[in-house]
GUMARDO-300868 format. One record per residue: residue in one letter; chain; x, y, z of N, C-alpha, C in turn. Coordinates in pm, whole numbers. Example, Ala and Ser with C-alpha at 12.3 -4.5 7.8 and 13.67 -1.06 7.14 Angstrom:
2
<r residuo="A" cadena="A" n_x="1319" n_y="-569" n_z="780" ca_x="1230" ca_y="-450" ca_z="780" c_x="1320" c_y="-330" c_z="780"/>
<r residuo="S" cadena="A" n_x="1285" n_y="-225" n_z="708" ca_x="1367" ca_y="-106" ca_z="714" c_x="1290" c_y="3" c_z="787"/>
***
This chain:
28
<r residuo="X" cadena="A" n_x="-9078" n_y="12862" n_z="24257" ca_x="-9024" ca_y="12987" ca_z="24325" c_x="-8877" c_y="13009" c_z="24437"/>
<r residuo="X" cadena="A" n_x="-8867" n_y="13096" n_z="24355" ca_x="-8696" ca_y="13140" ca_z="24375" c_x="-8705" c_y="13210" c_z="24533"/>
<r residuo="X" cadena="A" n_x="-8616" n_y="13187" n_z="24622" ca_x="-8612" ca_y="13233" ca_z="24762" c_x="-8519" c_y="13322" c_z="24728"/>
<r residuo="X" cadena="A" n_x="-8524" n_y="13492" n_z="24789" ca_x="-8405" ca_y="13537" ca_z="24831" c_x="-8264" c_y="13526" c_z="24907"/>
<r residuo="X" cadena="A" n_x="-8138" n_y="13481" n_z="24820" ca_x="-8028" ca_y="13440" ca_z="24874" c_x="-8048" c_y="13517" c_z="25017"/>
<r residuo="X" cadena="A" n_x="-8049" n_y="13582" n_z="25064" ca_x="-8026" ca_y="13646" ca_z="25221" c_x="-8130" c_y="13491" c_z="25293"/>
<r residuo="X" cadena="A" n_x="-8226" n_y="13545" n_z="25278" ca_x="-8338" ca_y="13407" ca_z="25297" c_x="-8280" c_y="13308" c_z="25385"/>
<r residuo="X" cadena="A" n_x="-8229" n_y="13235" n_z="25221" ca_x="-8177" ca_y="13143" ca_z="25279" c_x="-8041" c_y="13114" c_z="25359"/>
<r residuo="X" cadena="A" n_x="-7975" n_y="13176" n_z="25354" ca_x="-7801" ca_y="13199" ca_z="25370" c_x="-7835" c_y="13248" c_z="25565"/>
<r residuo="X" cadena="A" n_x="-7990" n_y="13316" n_z="25608" ca_x="-8000" ca_y="13291" ca_z="25702" c_x="-8070" c_y="13173" c_z="25771"/>
<r residuo="X" cadena="A" n_x="-8124" n_y="13058" n_z="25660" ca_x="-8182" ca_y="12982" ca_z="25774" c_x="-8028" c_y="12896" c_z="25753"/>
<r residuo="X" cadena="A" n_x="-7968" n_y="12932" n_z="25708" ca_x="-7814" ca_y="12817" ca_z="25735" c_x="-7775" c_y="12848" c_z="25808"/>
<r residuo="X" cadena="A" n_x="-7775" n_y="12930" n_z="25807" ca_x="-7693" ca_y="12994" ca_z="26013" c_x="-7804" c_y="12948" c_z="26122"/>
<r residuo="X" cadena="A" n_x="-7956" n_y="12961" n_z="26142" ca_x="-7985" ca_y="12895" ca_z="26262" c_x="-7990" c_y="12820" c_z="26171"/>
<r residuo="X" cadena="A" n_x="-7920" n_y="12691" n_z="26127" ca_x="-7940" ca_y="12510" ca_z="26146" c_x="-7827" c_y="12522" c_z="26203"/>
<r residuo="X" cadena="A" n_x="-7738" n_y="12618" n_z="26208" ca_x="-7555" ca_y="12547" ca_z="26182" c_x="-7641" c_y="12532" c_z="26334"/>
<r residuo="X" cadena="A" n_x="-7617" n_y="12670" n_z="26372" ca_x="-7617" ca_y="12752" ca_z="26524" c_x="-7728" c_y="12669" c_z="26597"/>
<r residuo="X" cadena="A" n_x="-7811" n_y="12588" n_z="26504" ca_x="-7961" ca_y="12435" ca_z="26692" c_x="-7818" c_y="12330" c_z="26625"/>
<r residuo="X" cadena="A" n_x="-7785" n_y="12291" n_z="26544" ca_x="-7680" ca_y="12140" ca_z="26493" c_x="-7584" c_y="12217" c_z="26670"/>
<r residuo="X" cadena="A" n_x="-7491" n_y="12336" n_z="26643" ca_x="-7396" ca_y="12342" ca_z="26786" c_x="-7503" c_y="12360" c_z="26909"/>
<r residuo="X" cadena="A" n_x="-7608" n_y="12381" n_z="26917" ca_x="-7674" ca_y="12409" ca_z="26990" c_x="-7766" c_y="12263" c_z="27060"/>
<r residuo="X" cadena="A" n_x="-7806" n_y="12178" n_z="26985" ca_x="-7829" ca_y="12067" ca_z="26999" c_x="-7680" c_y="11933" c_z="27048"/>
<r residuo="X" cadena="A" n_x="-7551" n_y="12010" n_z="27048" ca_x="-7495" ca_y="11988" ca_z="27070" c_x="-7451" c_y="11954" c_z="27178"/>
<r residuo="X" cadena="A" n_x="-7484" n_y="12122" n_z="27309" ca_x="-7378" ca_y="12095" ca_z="27390" c_x="-7557" c_y="12075" c_z="27466"/>
<r residuo="X" cadena="A" n_x="-7625" n_y="12123" n_z="27458" ca_x="-7784" ca_y="12082" ca_z="27542" c_x="-7820" c_y="11955" c_z="27495"/>
<r residuo="X" cadena="A" n_x="-7802" n_y="11922" n_z="27420" ca_x="-7863" ca_y="11794" ca_z="27309" c_x="-7944" c_y="11756" c_z="27345"/>
<r residuo="X" cadena="A" n_x="-8045" n_y="11941" n_z="27288" ca_x="-8154" ca_y="11918" ca_z="27211" c_x="-8144" c_y="12055" c_z="27137"/>
<r residuo="X" cadena="A" n_x="-8270" n_y="12041" n_z="27032" ca_x="-8281" ca_y="12164" ca_z="26970" c_x="-8437" c_y="12204" c_z="26986"/>
***
């Protein structure tokens, strides 16, 4: 199963954004 790189990049960016928000609000 191969996932398009665009989807992987989007998921990675979303995950990093979620980590940043969790640091700010202590929640995800």
